[in-house]
Every structure is written in C-alpha cells, then in structure tokens.
N, C-alpha and C positions, 0 to 999 in steps of 0.2 A: 501494500498501499503505499510506501514513501515514496519509491520510485516514481510510482503512479503520481502521488501529488507532486514530488518535486518536477515530472515531464511534465504536469498541466501547467506548474506554474513557470513555469521556463517557454510555455508555449505562448500563455498570455503575454510576459514581456515580450517576449519575439514579437509578438502582431504588436502591441503598443504602442514601443520604440519605434518598427518600420515606419508607421501611420502618424506618429508624430510630430514629424516636420508640413504637415500640411497645415495650409495660413487660414482654413476656414475655420474661423472663431462663432458660426451662428451657434447660440444654445441648443435652438430647437433638435441640428443635424450632427450633434457632441451626443455619440452614444455612450459618451459617461456618465453613470449617475451622480457620480459624484458632483460636475459640474453645477450642478441646481442647488447646492450649498444643502441638502437634505437633510441633514443632522442640526442644523441651526435655526432654531421656533422662527416662526412668520413673522412681518415687519423687517422695520430697521433697526439698531441699535445702536447705540452710542455709550463705550467703554472705556477706563482710563487706565494709564499705569502709574502707580505710587509715587514711588520714588528708587534712585539708585545709591543715595547716600549710604552708607558703610555707618554713622552715627549721625545723630540728628539734636538740636536741642530741644529737651525734654518737651517744653512747649509746644516746637513743632510737630515732635513725635501724635503727640495727645491730636494736634486737631488734627494730622493726616487721619489716623482711626478715626476721628467723627466723622468727617466728610466723606470718608469711603463708607461709613455704613449709613450719613445721610443720603448717597446714592445710590448704598442698596435700598432704603427703604422708599425710596422716589420711581422704585424701580428698574435701576439699570440689570438687564438680562447677561450679559455677555462679560468677560474676563480676557486677561492677555497673559502667557508666560511663557520664558525666554528662559534657554540652557543651553549651555554647549556642549556639543556630543563629547570632546577633551573632556569636558564633567560627567558625563554618563558612563564612560569606558576610561576610565584615568589607567589600568593596565588592558594588555592586549586582547580581547574578549571575557574582563571581567568587569561590570558589568555593576554601578550607583544606581541603582534602583531610585531610592530615596528622594533622591533630588526634585527630579519630576514627577513621583507619586503624592511627596507630600504638599507638593503644593497643587495636584489636581484636587484632591479631598480636600484640600483648604478654600477651592474655588467652587466644587459641587457642594459642600456645607454651608456655603451661601448660597446658594440659589445661582450660581453663574455659572454661565458655558464656557470655557476655554477657548480660546484660539492659540495654537503652541506654536513656538518658535522653537525648533533643534537645531540651533545654528552649527551649520557645518565651514560656511565662508562670510566675513561678518567686515565690512566695509573696507579694510587694509589686508583682509589675509583671513585663511585656514583655520579654524576652530576645531582642528581633528584629532584626534589621542595623540600624544608627541611624540607614538614610536612608526606612526605615517611621516611625520614632518622630517627633513631635514634644509633648512638655513642657508646651507651652502651649495646645496642644488640651483639647476638652474629652474624647473618650476617649484621649488620652496616642497618637494613631496623627494619622501624615500626612495634610493635610486635614481631620481628624479624620472619619477611615473609621473602619468597624468593622474587628472581628478576620475577620468574613468576609468582608471585601470580597473582589471578585476580583483588584485585585490583590495584596494578599497572601496568597490561596489560590494562585496563577498561582506565584509565585515560591518560595513551600514545596514545591508541585509539584515543581519543577526542583531542589531538594535533595532530596526524596525519589527523584526518576529514578537518580542517583548512589546516596544514601544506602542507600535499603533494600538492594539489590543485595549490595552493600559489607557491612552485615551479618550476613545471611545466607550471604551465603560463607565469614566468619569464624566461621560456629556460632553468630550474634545469632539468640536464638530469640523477642525481644518489643523494643517500643518505645514507650516514656513521650514522649508529643509535648508535654509540660508537665506540672509541678509543683504541688500545691497553691496552684490557682487559689483557691480559697475567699479570701481575706485581700482581694484585688485584687476579687472578686465582691461582699463585705461593701460595700465603700466603696465601690463600682457597679454596684448590681444592675442598672441596666438592658442591662451588658453581658453579663453568663450567659447568653442566648437566642445573639448573636455568638459566645462560647467556645464552645459545646456546636456548635455551624455549623461551627466550624473542625476539632473535632476528628471529628465525623462525616465532613467531607471528608479530612480526612487519612487516617482509617480506611480508606474506601469509595478510595480511593486508591493507598496502599499495598497495600491489597488486589487491587488488581487486579495491580498490579507481582507480588507474590507473594503467594497467600492462606493460606498456611501461618505467614505473620507477624503474630504476635499483635500488637496498638495497645491504645492504653489510655493516658489522662490519669493522674496520681496525686495522688489523695486525700487530706488529713489528717482525721484521726481526731477532730481537738479540733473541729472546723468543723461535726461532726456533734454531736458531746459538748457544744456549744453550742445545739444546736437548731435549725442548719441546716439546710435540706431543697434544695440545688443541688446535694449529691453527685448525685442519683437519676440525672437527665437523661446525667449526666458515666457514672454508671456504665454506664446501659442501649446508650448509645456506645460502650462501651469493648468489647473483645474477653474482657479478665478482669478483677479489680481489686484495683489498685494502691493501698497504701492505706500512711502515715508511721503508725506508734504508736509512744509512749513513755510508759515509767513514771513520766507527771507529769501533776498536773489541771491543768484552768485557771485557778487561780492559782497556779501552780508548785511545787507541794507534793508529793513523792515518793508514788507510789500504789502500797503494796504490800502491798495486802492480796490475798491469795489470790483469794476469794468477789469484789470487784470487778474483780480480772484479767479473770473468765471470764465476768464479766456483759459487759464490754468487747468478748471475744472474740466472745462470741453474738451482742450487737448487728452487729458487723463482719459476720457472716456474714451476720444477719436482711437486712442493706443489700446483701448480695452475690446474695441471690435463690440460683440453683442456679450462677452463675459462680464461677472457682477466682480464687482470692487470695493476692496476693503482697506479700508485703509489703517495701517498699522500702526503707524505714527505720524501723528496731526497737531501739528503746535504752530504756538506763536509766542513770540515773547514779548514781553509788558516793559522793558527799561527798565532802568537804576532807578531809584523813588528821588535821589538826595542830588544828583548829579543830571546834568544833557546827557541823553541816549546819544552814543554815538552812532548807533543803527538807525538813529532814527522813531525806535520804537514809543510805546506808551500805553500804558494800564485801558485807556479808552479803546486804544489803538487793537489793542489785542481780544477787548472783549467785541468789539464789530467783526474784527475775522471772523471768529465763527460766528457771528449774527450770519453774516454774509454765505459761510458755508452750512449752517443749516437749513437755510431759507433752500439753498441750493440741490443737498441732500434730498431733504422732501420732496424735489421736483421731480431727481431722478430714478428712475425703476431700479436703473445697475448700480448705483451707490446704496450697497447696503450694511453696511456698519463702519465704525471710525472707532477710532483710540487716542485720548488725551493724549497726547507726552509732554508735560503728566501733571500730577495732583502737587508734587514740591520742586522748586528750584534745586538745581544742582547745588553740591557744595562746594564755592569757592576753592576752596584746596584741592577738594576735587578735578574742578576743573582745571584748577594750574599744572596739578602733575601730569594728567589725561592730556589736554589742548594747552597750554599756555608753552611751558617747557618745551615738548617737541615741537611743535609749531614755533615758534623762535629759533630753537638749534636748526629748524630745517631752514631756517634763512627767509621764512614767510615774511610779506612786507609787516611792519609794527599797528598800522591804521587797523590791518582786516584781520589781524591775531585778537584784538581789543575788543572789533564788534564781534569776534567768533567766542571767544568770553562771554561777553555780555548776553549773549543769546543764549548760553547756555544755563547763565548766571538769575536771569530774570524767567527762564520759561516757564513756569508751575502757575498755577491757578493759587496757589498760598505761596506764602514765600519762607524761606530758608530758615532766615534769623529768629523768627517768635510765631511764625504760622498763622499769619494774620491771611484772611483772605482780598482774590485783589476781583474786578470788579466781574470779571470773567465767570467765576464762579456762578453764581446766582443765576447766571443765563445759560451755562451748562444743568445746574440741576435743574432749572424748568425743562430746558430739552430731551435729559431722562423721562421727567416725567411724562412728559405731553406723548413721547414713541413709548410708553410702555400703556398709553390708554388707548393708541391706536390696531 
C-alpha cells in the first residue's frame, strides 16, 4: 500500500507541476479547490500582527493585550502565524513542532482562523535548516545546489507531511511557503526559476495531502512598483495572491494620496488576474510625535490611509483579507540593530536610512513607548466590527 500511495502522490505532483506554467488565472477554470479558499469562513476579513519586539514597557504589553482582546470581541476572525523552516527543523530530519503547534492552538482557542507563513526564503535570503545552507557557495546552498534540488524538495516534503495536517486540524486556511523573495531574485536573477519550481512543487505536494489548504508565496508590492516582473510566475503557481503593501513609496516617503492608493490597488488587482488577494502585511506609519516627520507621515495620514483602503476593500470582490502590520511600533533598539546599523554599513544615503527607520518606529496602531493608541485604532476596530456583521 505504501508503494501505491507514493506512486499516486508522485503522479499527482507530476501532473500539477507540469501544468503550472499556464497563465490562465481564471478561478472558474482552475480545478484546484484551494483556489476558492474553502477553509476560510465566508465574507471579508481584517486581522493584525501584534508585535515583533522581544521586550516592551509593561504599559505597552498591557495595552497590546487589551487591544487584541478588543479586536476579538469586535468580531475579528483571522490571525497570522509566522515561523521559519529552520526553526521547525533545527537538526536534519528532527523537528520542533511545538513552535507552530502552540501558536495554532492559541489562535484556535481564541476563535481565530490562522494564515500560516512557514518562511523558506525571506527578503534577503533563505531561512532553511543550517545544514542545507552554505554562504560561500554560488547559490548560498550546500554544494551549490539550487532551491529546487531533490535534496531540498524531499526535506520540505517531510516537513509538509506533518505540518499540513496540523495546520488544517487547528483551523488554518492558507499556507505561504516563502516571504518576499524579490530582493534575493534581484541580486540573483538566475535563481528565479528554481524558486518558482520550489513553490510549484510545494503546492502540488501540499494539495496531494489536503487539496483544501491554499498555498502561496508572498510577494512585495514595491518590487512590482520598481518594474520587476518576477512576481508573475509566483502568482501563477499560487492558489491566491499574498502581498505586502505599505503606504510608502520606493524612496521611503509616505504615500497618502487616495488617488495614488487606489491606482496601486488597481495594479495589484491587475497582477492577480482573477485570483483572490490577501494582504499579508498592510501598513502605514504615523511619523514621530515630537519632531517633524522626515518621511512626511502623520497620525492623521495613517488613519486616512486605512480609511481609503477599507473603502476599496469593501468594493472589490477579490480582496478577501488583510492583516495590519502591526499593532505595536517596533522597538527603536530593534530597528537600530536590524536596519540602521546594517544599512549604514552598506553605505546607503543617510536621509533614506532615517526615513526607513522612522517608518518602522512609528508603524503601530499603538505607541511602543507607553501603549497609547493612535487615531487609526478606532477606525480599524470599527471596520473589524462591521465586517463581522456582513
């Protein structure tokens, strides 16, 4: 029976991957049940990510938990979970399932349906088990292999064997197998095909386990805004479009024009064809309270951005869900470590770095310093409540 199962599984994957290059994105003609997001409850959904900060002031922790509870009480139904492949497989073929399972149970106990990101690639490089990486090789992978090498595919299959059933068991409706591969592809254009092949294989293998779980790889809107086209095959090989979108232009200035925002949403819809769209990250910074904003942001503009987005989301059938990134500002120390110092060392213009830093330090719906809320919070909470009534 094992042979029969493995043969059938291989046949399903072969058929799916062979046909994955088609550019037909019409939902009605897509035979994959997952493209309709069948595990997600009906209607549109608004959720949020709480915080990446390892520590926060006590008042901020208290405010964050209260706001989270308020959102659930208002009717929030979805949540986001993010883990790295490397964290789930700290040693070859030895898994730490607890990080994912505990988060899934926590969301389920709160009545939330999770959208899971198992990051295999994230913005600047691979986030896979250490034994599969080699910074000295041409591809950054052990022995200079590519991301669609059978060694890597088999290892990820082994993870999906237990992760897919675990996700669906606890109410998960979608799985992203990578986040913002664009920057890596820009620096390593020959790797684009191998990343697309990895996605196609992961999608086919996951569907063979459970054809209801929607599979995607999250793209960044600003890569398209910069004129890159590598998002197209990634979208073609996803069940739905998962995208990160911020109220900021490519030079890190706040983009607050309703006309511009609507034009950008038009472009995202055009990219998606007829596939559903989920905003894995939806963000707008508020600017500093006591000094002039270098990125031309403000608390009022932050609220207006979300107002514009919510109006458009309500009127577009393909815009299925959005997750605000995020509830709490980033810790200034964390921003300095992760962004200010590396970007300075890389020789980027100081005025750009300062705007970039400001965007992270003020992107919360509540402030890092004391947990006080910004004007956008009330609008977000009202939208969660409204969607819950639809």
